[in-house]
C-alpha beads as a LAMMPS data file, in Angstrom:
LAMMPS data file: protein, C-alpha beads

102 atoms
101 bonds

1 atom types
1 bond types

-500.0 500.0 xlo xhi
-500.0 500.0 ylo yhi
-500.0 500.0 zlo zhi

Masses

1 110.0

Atoms # bond

1 1 1 -0.196 -0.164 0.048
2 1 1 1.207 3.573 -0.969
3 1 1 1.533 6.337 1.240
4 1 1 -0.215 9.609 0.804
5 1 1 2.679 12.364 1.203
6 1 1 0.601 15.597 2.304
7 1 1 2.443 19.032 1.543
8 1 1 2.606 19.641 5.298
9 1 1 4.436 16.469 5.587
10 1 1 7.559 17.888 3.440
11 1 1 10.378 19.737 4.736
12 1 1 10.124 23.736 4.175
13 1 1 13.012 24.619 1.927
14 1 1 15.456 26.895 2.968
15 1 1 18.089 27.742 0.354
16 1 1 20.363 29.261 3.001
17 1 1 21.223 25.635 4.158
18 1 1 22.451 25.315 0.522
19 1 1 24.846 28.503 -0.142
20 1 1 27.695 26.806 2.001
21 1 1 30.583 27.717 -0.356
22 1 1 31.750 30.466 -2.537
23 1 1 30.818 27.990 -5.968
24 1 1 27.360 27.202 -5.001
25 1 1 26.731 31.361 -3.990
26 1 1 28.042 32.057 -7.432
27 1 1 25.896 29.280 -9.327
28 1 1 22.718 30.469 -7.525
29 1 1 23.783 34.065 -8.096
30 1 1 23.764 33.055 -11.767
31 1 1 20.775 31.686 -12.299
32 1 1 18.939 34.299 -10.402
33 1 1 20.413 37.052 -13.009
34 1 1 18.894 35.134 -15.761
35 1 1 15.569 36.404 -14.864
36 1 1 16.658 40.299 -15.334
37 1 1 14.065 40.828 -12.046
38 1 1 15.979 43.462 -9.438
39 1 1 13.905 42.455 -6.602
40 1 1 14.444 38.892 -7.037
41 1 1 18.443 39.927 -7.281
42 1 1 17.883 41.504 -3.659
43 1 1 16.137 39.079 -2.117
44 1 1 18.721 36.595 -3.411
45 1 1 21.608 38.793 -1.947
46 1 1 19.471 38.533 1.213
47 1 1 19.286 35.097 1.109
48 1 1 23.271 35.021 0.737
49 1 1 23.749 37.657 3.513
50 1 1 21.556 35.426 5.994
51 1 1 23.689 32.332 5.594
52 1 1 26.814 34.583 6.039
53 1 1 25.571 36.235 8.450
54 1 1 23.980 39.804 8.763
55 1 1 26.047 41.363 11.038
56 1 1 29.177 40.675 9.555
57 1 1 28.014 41.951 6.428
58 1 1 26.850 45.373 7.899
59 1 1 30.187 45.967 9.480
60 1 1 31.353 45.002 5.940
61 1 1 29.279 47.277 3.812
62 1 1 29.468 50.263 6.576
63 1 1 25.353 49.802 6.463
64 1 1 23.087 48.929 9.345
65 1 1 21.884 45.356 9.529
66 1 1 17.957 47.613 9.720
67 1 1 19.204 48.612 6.124
68 1 1 20.297 45.474 5.057
69 1 1 17.549 43.349 5.615
70 1 1 14.917 46.445 4.521
71 1 1 17.163 46.662 1.581
72 1 1 17.614 43.122 0.302
73 1 1 14.126 41.879 0.982
74 1 1 13.119 41.409 -2.697
75 1 1 10.252 43.796 -1.534
76 1 1 12.121 46.991 -2.916
77 1 1 14.820 47.479 -4.984
78 1 1 18.342 48.989 -3.452
79 1 1 20.273 51.795 -5.044
80 1 1 23.340 50.443 -7.332
81 1 1 25.820 51.919 -4.577
82 1 1 24.019 49.579 -1.858
83 1 1 24.087 46.348 -4.517
84 1 1 27.963 47.093 -5.338
85 1 1 29.027 47.544 -1.382
86 1 1 26.989 44.354 -0.634
87 1 1 28.641 42.037 -3.452
88 1 1 31.897 43.297 -2.416
89 1 1 31.813 42.799 0.910
90 1 1 30.936 39.266 -0.214
91 1 1 33.717 39.143 -2.252
92 1 1 31.562 39.106 -5.440
93 1 1 31.271 41.064 -8.630
94 1 1 29.241 40.879 -11.137
95 1 1 30.341 40.584 -14.918
96 1 1 28.953 41.104 -18.125
97 1 1 28.607 39.234 -21.769
98 1 1 26.998 39.562 -24.459
99 1 1 23.242 37.980 -25.068
100 1 1 23.118 35.899 -28.559
101 1 1 19.896 37.082 -30.210
102 1 1 19.591 34.350 -32.545

Bonds

1 1 1 2
2 1 2 3
3 1 3 4
4 1 4 5
5 1 5 6
6 1 6 7
7 1 7 8
8 1 8 9
9 1 9 10
10 1 10 11
11 1 11 12
12 1 12 13
13 1 13 14
14 1 14 15
15 1 15 16
16 1 16 17
17 1 17 18
18 1 18 19
19 1 19 20
20 1 20 21
21 1 21 22
22 1 22 23
23 1 23 24
24 1 24 25
25 1 25 26
26 1 26 27
27 1 27 28
28 1 28 29
29 1 29 30
30 1 30 31
31 1 31 32
32 1 32 33
33 1 33 34
34 1 34 35
35 1 35 36
36 1 36 37
37 1 37 38
38 1 38 39
39 1 39 40
40 1 40 41
41 1 41 42
42 1 42 43
43 1 43 44
44 1 44 45
45 1 45 46
46 1 46 47
47 1 47 48
48 1 48 49
49 1 49 50
50 1 50 51
51 1 51 52
52 1 52 53
53 1 53 54
54 1 54 55
55 1 55 56
56 1 56 57
57 1 57 58
58 1 58 59
59 1 59 60
60 1 60 61
61 1 61 62
62 1 62 63
63 1 63 64
64 1 64 65
65 1 65 66
66 1 66 67
67 1 67 68
68 1 68 69
69 1 69 70
70 1 70 71
71 1 71 72
72 1 72 73
73 1 73 74
74 1 74 75
75 1 75 76
76 1 76 77
77 1 77 78
78 1 78 79
79 1 79 80
80 1 80 81
81 1 81 82
82 1 82 83
83 1 83 84
84 1 84 85
85 1 85 86
86 1 86 87
87 1 87 88
88 1 88 89
89 1 89 90
90 1 90 91
91 1 91 92
92 1 92 93
93 1 93 94
94 1 94 95
95 1 95 96
96 1 96 97
97 1 97 98
98 1 98 99
99 1 99 100
100 1 100 101
101 1 101 102
């Protein structure tokens, strides 16, 4: 007899549990950037920040924890300055490549 699985039986997926290496973080951000959605990017950076520690990121960027939580929630789009500070503090950088329009 097959046991019926209910949604409530499933463990909630938490991406921060899987952002445990530079490679995993880079792959995650690369996938997020494919959507061209600034709010999704902000949310992804927030997930990475929570996985690494928001307090340390606040120290490294010179921004308050509160402003980081708000700015990286996905509810608003952070400024380019904030994004660049966060990426730099995380040891990451953006790169650009041409898109083929075939």
